[in-house]
PATOR-801714 format. One record per residue: residue number from 1; residue in one letter; x, y, z of N, C-alpha, C, O, CB in turn. Coordinates in nm, 4 decimals. Atoms other than C-alpha are relative to their C-alpha. Glycine has a CB too. Layout:
N
  seq  type     neast    nnorth       nup    caeast   canorth      caup     ceast    cnorth       cup     oeast    onorth       oup    cbeast   cbnorth      cbup
  NUM     A         X         Y         Z         X         Y         Z         X         Y         Z         X         Y         Z         X         Y         Z
...
// end
This chain:
67
  seq  type     neast    nnorth       nup    caeast   canorth      caup     ceast    cnorth       cup     oeast    onorth       oup    cbeast   cbnorth      cbup
    1     X    0.0194    0.1200   -0.0798   -1.3003    2.3937    0.5923    0.0370   -0.1223   -0.0840    0.0080   -0.1280   -0.2035   -0.1466   -0.0099    0.0510
    2     X   -0.0432    0.1224    0.0679   -1.1574    2.0542    0.5028   -0.1131   -0.1010   -0.0081   -0.2101   -0.0957    0.0676    0.1200   -0.0617    0.0719
    3     X    0.0945    0.1097    0.0154   -1.3496    1.7523    0.3860    0.0806   -0.1296   -0.0030    0.1764   -0.1415   -0.0794   -0.0877    0.0167   -0.1300
    4     X   -0.0661    0.1295   -0.0033   -1.2412    1.3966    0.4689   -0.0934   -0.1028   -0.0614   -0.2093   -0.1149   -0.0218    0.0397   -0.0398    0.1451
    5     X    0.0765    0.1060    0.0646   -1.3590    1.1137    0.2451    0.0699   -0.1319    0.0301    0.1874   -0.1499   -0.0022   -0.0130    0.0240   -0.1551
    6     X   -0.0536    0.1320   -0.0308   -1.3090    0.7574    0.3684   -0.0565   -0.0986   -0.1009   -0.1781   -0.1136   -0.1131   -0.0342   -0.0429    0.1463
    7     X    0.0424    0.1048    0.0931   -1.3194    0.4873    0.1028   -0.0233   -0.1256    0.0834    0.0700   -0.2000    0.1136    0.1077   -0.0248   -0.1149
    8     X    0.0349    0.1032   -0.0972   -1.5014    0.2367    0.3195    0.0462   -0.1400   -0.0391    0.0817   -0.2194    0.0481   -0.1476   -0.0012    0.0200
    9     X   -0.0401    0.1337    0.0432   -1.4150   -0.0683    0.1098    0.1504   -0.0245    0.0143    0.1942   -0.1395    0.0189   -0.0411   -0.0216   -0.1438
   10     X   -0.1448    0.0147   -0.0186   -1.0418   -0.0016    0.1497    0.0391   -0.0065    0.1472    0.1445   -0.0606    0.1807    0.0730    0.1150   -0.0669
   11     X   -0.0327   -0.0104   -0.1423   -1.0529    0.0565    0.5266   -0.0065   -0.1368    0.0666   -0.1031   -0.2112    0.0495   -0.0952    0.0980    0.0705
   12     X    0.0000    0.1254   -0.0742   -0.9539   -0.2378    0.7446    0.0027    0.0238    0.1507    0.0369   -0.0651    0.2287    0.1189   -0.0852   -0.0414
   13     X    0.0179   -0.0344   -0.1401   -1.0056   -0.0587    1.0742    0.1269   -0.0163    0.0835    0.1205   -0.0607    0.1981   -0.1089   -0.0839    0.0582
   14     X   -0.1259    0.0140   -0.0738   -0.6381   -0.0535    1.1747    0.0134    0.1037    0.1116    0.0794    0.0792    0.2126    0.1181    0.0121   -0.0956
   15     X   -0.0003   -0.1035   -0.1031   -0.6876    0.2698    1.3702    0.1172    0.0959   -0.0034    0.1259    0.1841    0.0820   -0.0035   -0.0635    0.1308
   16     X   -0.1142   -0.0916    0.0071   -0.3646    0.4430    1.2627   -0.0456    0.1445   -0.0160    0.0083    0.2343    0.0486    0.0920   -0.0387   -0.1160
   17     X    0.0470   -0.1366    0.0244   -0.5553    0.7464    1.1374   -0.0579    0.0621    0.1274   -0.0409    0.1814    0.1525   -0.1056    0.0009   -0.1118
   18     X    0.0584   -0.0484   -0.1256   -0.7390    0.7759    1.4692    0.1109    0.0351    0.0985    0.1067    0.1396    0.1636   -0.0952   -0.1062    0.0612
   19     X   -0.1105   -0.0188   -0.0946   -0.4201    0.7430    1.6725    0.0835    0.1231   -0.0321    0.1260    0.1940    0.0591    0.0889   -0.1227    0.0010
   20     X   -0.0890   -0.1083    0.0386   -0.2232    1.0011    1.4729   -0.0696    0.1327   -0.0297   -0.0016    0.2323   -0.0545    0.0769   -0.0414   -0.1186
   21     X    0.0708   -0.1269    0.0221   -0.4950    1.2653    1.4229    0.0174    0.0893    0.1233   -0.0211    0.0506    0.2336   -0.1524   -0.0248   -0.0294
   22     X   -0.0228   -0.0880   -0.1150   -0.3968    1.5621    1.6430   -0.1274    0.0627    0.0563   -0.1257    0.1167    0.1669    0.0950    0.1090   -0.0387
   23     X    0.1240   -0.0656   -0.0431   -0.7569    1.6840    1.6690   -0.1152   -0.0982    0.0273   -0.2283   -0.0554    0.0507   -0.0433    0.0994   -0.1053
   24     X    0.1029    0.1022   -0.0283   -0.9472    1.3539    1.7219   -0.1238    0.0148   -0.0877   -0.2367    0.0184   -0.0388   -0.0412    0.0069    0.1462
   25     X    0.1079   -0.0213    0.0961   -1.1553    1.3984    1.4093   -0.0668   -0.1314   -0.0413   -0.1840   -0.1318   -0.0787    0.0534    0.0718   -0.1231
   26     X    0.0495    0.1280    0.0502   -1.1986    1.0286    1.3240   -0.0281   -0.0999    0.1117    0.0293   -0.0922    0.2203    0.0997   -0.0591   -0.0967
   27     X    0.0243    0.1118   -0.0914   -1.3402    0.7237    1.4979   -0.0518   -0.1200   -0.0787   -0.0962   -0.1066   -0.1927   -0.1009    0.0401    0.1111
   28     X    0.0514    0.1210    0.0635   -1.4371    0.3665    1.4175   -0.1520    0.0091   -0.0005   -0.2139    0.0313    0.1036    0.0492   -0.1298    0.0741
   29     X    0.1453   -0.0073    0.0120   -1.7937    0.3658    1.2886   -0.0671   -0.1309    0.0357   -0.0025   -0.2247    0.0823   -0.0386    0.0400   -0.1397
   30     X    0.0779    0.1192   -0.0320   -2.0680    0.1103    1.3340   -0.0428   -0.0767   -0.1238   -0.0950   -0.1877   -0.1137   -0.1215    0.0379    0.0799
   31     X    0.0321    0.0678    0.1252   -2.1209    0.0250    0.9677    0.1137   -0.0950   -0.0362    0.2288   -0.0724    0.0013   -0.0248    0.1026   -0.1141
   32     X   -0.0986    0.1013    0.0374   -1.9412   -0.2766    0.8215    0.0125   -0.0040   -0.1520   -0.0879   -0.0021   -0.2233   -0.0396   -0.1399    0.0559
   33     X   -0.0193    0.0103    0.1439   -1.7838   -0.2965    0.4758   -0.0119   -0.1458   -0.0454   -0.0365   -0.2338    0.0371    0.1370    0.0579   -0.0401
   34     X    0.0206    0.1343    0.0539   -1.7996   -0.6028    0.2494    0.1041   -0.1006    0.0499    0.0839   -0.2215    0.0387    0.0026    0.0047   -0.1512
   35     X   -0.1032    0.0879   -0.0533   -1.4817   -0.7418    0.4074   -0.0204   -0.0303    0.1480    0.0549   -0.1076    0.2071    0.1361    0.0617   -0.0210
   36     X    0.0321    0.0257   -0.1402   -1.6360   -0.7367    0.7550    0.0629    0.0951    0.0995    0.0564    0.0710    0.2200    0.0403   -0.1360    0.0343
   37     X   -0.0630   -0.0973   -0.0879   -1.4490   -0.4362    0.8948   -0.0934    0.1170    0.0284   -0.1621    0.1658   -0.0613    0.1302    0.0502   -0.0613
   38     X    0.0677   -0.1246   -0.0330   -1.6120   -0.1504    1.0808    0.0956    0.1119   -0.0405    0.2019    0.1281    0.0193   -0.0392    0.0078    0.1542
   39     X   -0.0913   -0.1000    0.0557   -1.4626    0.1372    0.8846   -0.0055    0.1327    0.0751   -0.1004    0.1622    0.1478   -0.0320    0.0232   -0.1462
   40     X   -0.0167   -0.1295   -0.0661   -1.3472    0.4771    1.0056   -0.0931    0.1032   -0.0615   -0.1186    0.1021   -0.1819    0.1460    0.0475   -0.0094
   41     X    0.0858   -0.1092    0.0459   -1.5763    0.7787    0.9827    0.0453    0.1309    0.0659    0.0888    0.1306    0.1810   -0.1500   -0.0295    0.0327
   42     X   -0.0282   -0.1297   -0.0623   -1.5129    1.1507    1.0381   -0.1179    0.0407    0.0871   -0.2328    0.0342    0.0435    0.0287    0.1089   -0.1075
   43     X    0.1088   -0.0343   -0.0913   -1.7115    1.2676    1.3395    0.0092    0.1404    0.0563   -0.0886    0.1916    0.1108   -0.0033   -0.0970    0.1122
   44     X   -0.0195   -0.1320   -0.0591   -1.5677    1.6028    1.4427    0.0667    0.0921   -0.1020    0.1741    0.1465   -0.0765    0.0853   -0.0094    0.1294
   45     X   -0.0605   -0.0746    0.1105   -1.5039    1.7864    1.1163    0.0291    0.1460    0.0340    0.1190    0.2053   -0.0257   -0.0903   -0.0059   -0.1199
   46     X   -0.0261   -0.1391   -0.0376   -1.5205    2.1299    1.2800    0.1392    0.0168    0.0611    0.1969    0.1254    0.0553   -0.1064    0.0487    0.0986
   47     X   -0.1321   -0.0056   -0.0625   -1.1962    2.0471    1.4612    0.1129   -0.0275   -0.0988    0.2296   -0.0043   -0.0671    0.0073   -0.0992    0.1139
   48     X   -0.1014    0.0379    0.0991   -1.0147    1.9330    1.1448    0.0802    0.1220   -0.0453    0.0246    0.2261   -0.0803   -0.0662   -0.0678   -0.1216
   49     X   -0.0882   -0.1082    0.0438   -0.7126    2.1466    1.0576    0.0635   -0.0308   -0.1356    0.1546    0.0399   -0.1787    0.1092    0.0247    0.1043
   50     X   -0.0477    0.0411    0.1328   -0.6479    1.9715    0.7228    0.1502   -0.0254   -0.0022    0.2182    0.0122   -0.0977   -0.0348    0.1061   -0.1032
   51     X   -0.1432    0.0309   -0.0051   -0.3024    1.8517    0.8301    0.0348   -0.1196   -0.0892    0.1516   -0.1413   -0.1214    0.0430   -0.0284    0.1446
   52     X   -0.0148    0.1151    0.0895   -0.3529    1.5408    0.6123    0.0758   -0.1175    0.0615    0.1153   -0.2095   -0.0101    0.0700    0.0430   -0.1247
   53     X   -0.0714    0.1085   -0.0667   -0.1853    1.3167    0.8698   -0.0744   -0.1322   -0.0175   -0.0111   -0.2357   -0.0385    0.0183    0.0315    0.1494
   54     X    0.0783    0.1229    0.0133   -0.4690    1.0631    0.8472    0.0190   -0.0642   -0.1366    0.0327   -0.1861   -0.1472   -0.1477    0.0288    0.0232
   55     X   -0.0183    0.0510    0.1348   -0.4308    1.0298    0.4717    0.1400   -0.0525   -0.0255    0.1583   -0.1494   -0.0992   -0.0316    0.1067   -0.0989
   56     X   -0.1383    0.0439    0.0184   -0.0537    0.9973    0.4886    0.0300   -0.1285    0.0761    0.1077   -0.2116    0.0291    0.0957    0.1091    0.0444
   57     X   -0.0309    0.1151   -0.0851   -0.0533    0.7365    0.7664   -0.0783   -0.1250   -0.0414   -0.0389   -0.2360   -0.0054   -0.0299    0.0336    0.1457
   58     X    0.0850    0.1139    0.0378   -0.3250    0.5129    0.6134    0.0760   -0.0957   -0.0934    0.1153   -0.0559   -0.2031   -0.1302    0.0500   -0.0689
   59     X   -0.0752    0.0942    0.0832   -0.1527    0.1976    0.4791   -0.0765   -0.0479   -0.1231   -0.0174   -0.1057   -0.2143    0.0397   -0.1187    0.0823
   60     X    0.0824    0.0483    0.1107   -0.4414    0.1250    0.2424   -0.0507    0.1099   -0.0917   -0.1272    0.0825   -0.1841   -0.1161   -0.0756    0.0537
   61     X    0.0443   -0.1104    0.0844   -0.4955    0.4685    0.0900   -0.1498    0.0195    0.0033   -0.2110    0.0514   -0.0986    0.0442   -0.0224   -0.1412
   62     X    0.1455   -0.0057   -0.0115   -0.8504    0.4746    0.2212   -0.0530    0.1391    0.0328   -0.1743    0.1591    0.0384   -0.0457   -0.0962    0.1050
   63     X    0.0437   -0.1327   -0.0437   -0.8580    0.8426    0.3196    0.0488    0.1058   -0.0984    0.1659    0.1084   -0.1362    0.0519    0.0308    0.1426
   64     X   -0.0321   -0.1154    0.0843   -0.8691    1.1507    0.0964   -0.0438    0.1248    0.0726   -0.1517    0.1287    0.1319   -0.0681   -0.0098   -0.1400
   65     X    0.0289   -0.1264   -0.0657   -0.8572    1.5050    0.2302   -0.0078    0.1091   -0.1051    0.0817    0.1230   -0.1884    0.1070    0.0336    0.1068
   66     X    0.0186   -0.1114    0.0923   -0.9904    1.8021    0.0372   -0.0038    0.1285    0.0801   -0.0785    0.1407    0.1772   -0.1297   -0.0170   -0.0842
   67     X   -0.0059   -0.1291   -0.0706   -0.9066    2.1556    0.1460   -0.0862    0.1002   -0.0698   -0.0950    0.2151   -0.0262    0.1437    0.0522    0.0095
// end
């Protein structure tokens, strides 16, 4: 099973990772980082296929995927 780690301070809530995830694993959370952005959180990890699309598409390098 894969593990997704979101570096909350890097996330600016652009939503690219959510849009490009084929399994709808991520969503915008309700917590706010120090820059005022509601950062992305993994919510459906059982569906994750570890394709790493979220990590590749993130313009800020805020997502790490561990297989």
